[in-house]
C-alpha positions as CSV (number, residue, x, y, z in Angstrom):
1,M,36.7,-20.6,16.2
2,K,35.1,-22.6,13.3
3,Q,31.9,-24.6,14.3
4,K,31.5,-27.9,13.2
5,H,29.9,-27.9,9.8
6,P,26.2,-27.6,9.9
7,H,24.8,-30.3,7.9
8,W,21.4,-29.8,8.9
9,L,21.1,-26.2,7.6
10,K,23.2,-26.6,4.5
11,N,20.6,-29.7,3.4
12,G,17.5,-27.8,4.6
13,L,19.1,-24.7,2.8
14,T,19.5,-26.6,-0.2
15,R,16.0,-28.0,-0.4
16,V,14.2,-25.0,0.4
17,A,16.0,-23.0,-2.1
18,K,15.0,-26.6,-4.9
19,I,11.4,-25.9,-3.6
20,H,11.5,-22.2,-5.2
21,F,11.7,-23.6,-8.4
22,L,8.3,-25.0,-8.4
23,I,7.2,-21.8,-6.7
24,A,8.2,-20.2,-9.9
25,V,6.8,-22.8,-12.5
26,F,3.2,-22.5,-10.7
27,Y,3.6,-18.5,-10.7
28,I,4.8,-18.7,-14.4
29,Y,2.0,-20.6,-15.3
30,Q,-0.6,-18.5,-13.5
31,I,1.1,-15.3,-15.5
32,I,0.7,-17.3,-18.8
33,A,-2.9,-18.0,-17.9
34,Y,-3.9,-14.7,-17.0
35,D,-2.0,-13.4,-19.8
36,A,-3.7,-15.5,-22.5
37,A,-7.2,-14.9,-20.7
38,K,-6.2,-11.1,-20.8
39,L,-7.2,-10.8,-17.0
40,I,-3.5,-8.8,-16.8
41,T,-2.5,-5.6,-18.5
42,P,1.0,-5.6,-20.4
43,E,2.8,-3.6,-17.6
44,V,1.5,-6.1,-14.9
45,L,2.3,-8.8,-17.3
46,L,6.3,-7.2,-17.4
47,K,6.0,-6.4,-13.7
48,R,5.1,-10.2,-12.5
49,W,7.8,-11.6,-15.4
50,V,10.5,-9.3,-13.5
51,A,9.3,-10.6,-9.9
52,I,9.2,-14.2,-10.6
53,G,13.0,-14.0,-12.1
54,L,14.4,-12.0,-9.5
55,L,13.2,-14.2,-7.1
56,T,14.2,-17.3,-8.9
57,T,17.6,-15.6,-9.4
58,V,17.8,-15.4,-5.6
59,A,16.9,-19.1,-5.2
60,V,19.6,-20.2,-7.6
61,F,21.8,-17.9,-5.7
62,V,21.0,-19.3,-2.1
63,W,21.0,-22.9,-3.7
64,Y,24.3,-22.7,-5.6
65,L,26.0,-21.0,-2.4
66,A,24.3,-23.5,0.1
67,R,26.0,-26.4,-2.0
68,S,29.4,-24.9,-1.4
69,K,31.8,-26.1,1.1
70,A,31.4,-23.2,3.6
71,T,32.2,-24.3,7.4
72,T,30.5,-21.9,9.6
73,L,27.0,-21.9,10.6
74,G,26.9,-17.9,10.1
75,H,27.2,-18.4,6.0
76,Y,24.1,-20.8,6.0
77,K,22.2,-18.6,8.5
78,Q,22.9,-15.5,5.7
79,L,21.7,-17.2,3.1
80,A,18.1,-18.2,5.0
81,W,17.7,-14.8,5.6
82,I,18.6,-13.7,1.9
83,L,15.5,-16.1,0.7
84,I,13.4,-15.6,3.9
85,L,13.8,-11.3,3.0
86,S,13.4,-11.9,-0.8
87,D,10.2,-14.2,-0.1
88,I,8.9,-11.4,1.7
89,A,9.4,-8.5,-0.7
90,F,8.0,-11.2,-3.3
91,A,4.7,-11.6,-1.2
92,A,4.5,-7.8,-0.7
93,F,4.7,-7.0,-4.2
94,N,2.0,-9.4,-4.8
95,I,-0.6,-8.0,-2.5
96,Y,0.2,-4.4,-3.9
97,S,0.1,-5.4,-7.6
98,Q,-3.0,-7.8,-6.8
99,R,-5.3,-5.0,-5.2
100,G,-4.0,-5.0,-1.6
101,M,-6.5,-6.0,1.1
102,S,-8.5,-8.0,-2.1
103,S,-5.2,-10.0,-3.1
104,R,-5.4,-13.7,-2.5
105,A,-1.8,-13.6,-2.6
106,V,-1.7,-13.1,1.5
107,A,-0.9,-16.9,1.5
108,L,2.7,-16.2,0.0
109,F,3.7,-14.5,3.3
110,F,3.5,-18.0,5.0
111,I,6.3,-19.4,2.8
112,P,8.9,-17.3,4.4
113,I,7.7,-18.1,8.1
114,I,7.5,-21.6,7.1
115,I,11.2,-21.4,6.0
116,S,12.3,-19.5,9.3
117,T,11.7,-22.8,10.8
118,I,15.2,-24.4,9.3
119,L,17.2,-22.1,11.6
120,M,15.8,-23.5,14.4
121,S,15.1,-20.2,16.3
122,R,12.4,-18.7,18.0
123,V,13.6,-15.1,17.6
124,A,13.9,-15.9,13.4
125,V,10.6,-17.5,13.4
126,F,8.7,-14.8,15.0
127,A,10.9,-11.7,13.6
128,T,9.9,-13.5,9.7
129,A,6.3,-13.4,11.2
130,I,6.4,-10.1,12.3
131,L,8.2,-9.0,9.5
132,S,5.7,-10.3,7.2
133,A,2.9,-8.3,9.4
134,I,4.7,-5.2,8.7
135,A,5.4,-6.1,4.8
136,Y,1.6,-6.8,4.2
137,S,0.2,-3.8,6.3
138,T,2.3,-1.7,4.3
139,S,1.6,-2.9,0.7
140,A,-2.6,-3.1,1.6
141,V,-2.3,0.2,3.4
142,A,0.0,1.9,0.6
143,Y,-2.5,0.3,-2.5
144,F,-5.7,1.4,-0.4
145,V,-4.4,5.4,0.0
146,L,-3.0,5.3,-3.6
147,N,-6.6,3.8,-4.9
148,F,-8.8,5.2,-2.8
149,N,-12.7,3.8,-2.7
150,E,-11.7,0.6,-3.8
151,G,-13.1,-0.6,-0.1
152,Y,-13.7,0.5,3.0
153,K,-11.1,1.6,5.8
154,I,-12.8,-0.5,8.4
155,E,-12.2,-3.8,6.0
156,L,-8.5,-2.3,5.6
157,W,-7.6,-2.4,9.2
158,G,-10.2,-5.8,9.9
159,E,-7.8,-7.7,7.0
160,V,-4.6,-6.1,8.0
161,L,-5.3,-7.0,11.7
162,F,-6.6,-10.6,10.5
163,Y,-3.8,-11.5,8.7
164,S,-0.7,-9.9,11.0
165,G,-2.7,-12.2,13.7
166,M,-2.3,-14.9,11.6
167,F,0.8,-14.9,10.7
168,I,1.8,-14.6,14.4
169,V,-0.4,-18.1,15.2
170,A,1.7,-19.6,12.6
171,A,4.7,-18.6,14.1
172,M,3.8,-19.8,17.1
173,L,1.8,-22.9,15.8
174,L,5.8,-23.7,13.6
175,W,7.7,-23.1,16.7
176,S,5.8,-25.3,18.8
177,L,6.1,-28.3,16.3
178,V,10.1,-27.3,15.8
179,K,10.7,-27.3,19.4
180,T,8.8,-30.8,20.2
181,K,10.9,-32.0,17.7
182,H,13.9,-30.6,18.7
183,S,13.4,-31.7,22.0
184,N,13.1,-35.2,21.4
185,T,16.2,-35.4,19.0
């Protein structure tokens, strides 16, 4: 049995997909500025172009399909998860490619956590925060192991625990706002 057309999710998903184009513009600006100042190697330059190209391709794909005439809630939920998982992968790539625990790209993990709120599901918000913590931890630990002596082990665990905890705190805060708004409508 088909559910009524979920306009709220379609509209929200279309908006967040379009916002990814702005993310791409800012990220490309950073790539160009860092390359012009010779802060990144040609290999890193290429990897970052590929990463933002892939994320933008997914955003275009999600934006296009979200505007389609699909009538099931499941269709839009799948598209939301494709975008969320792509954002997590993009953030993890940036953590690893920007020196692991020293990376300032940790803020990118808050994007998929925020996006998950459009699903209006506590499980989705907390699952996204947990997946973000796993991806962050894995990227930071992988960089530390493969590039030993670029930090202290206690610093690694402190950063991993702190930011993983902040992802959960962000999920709690966002869910409390969504729940409040949802119960008032």
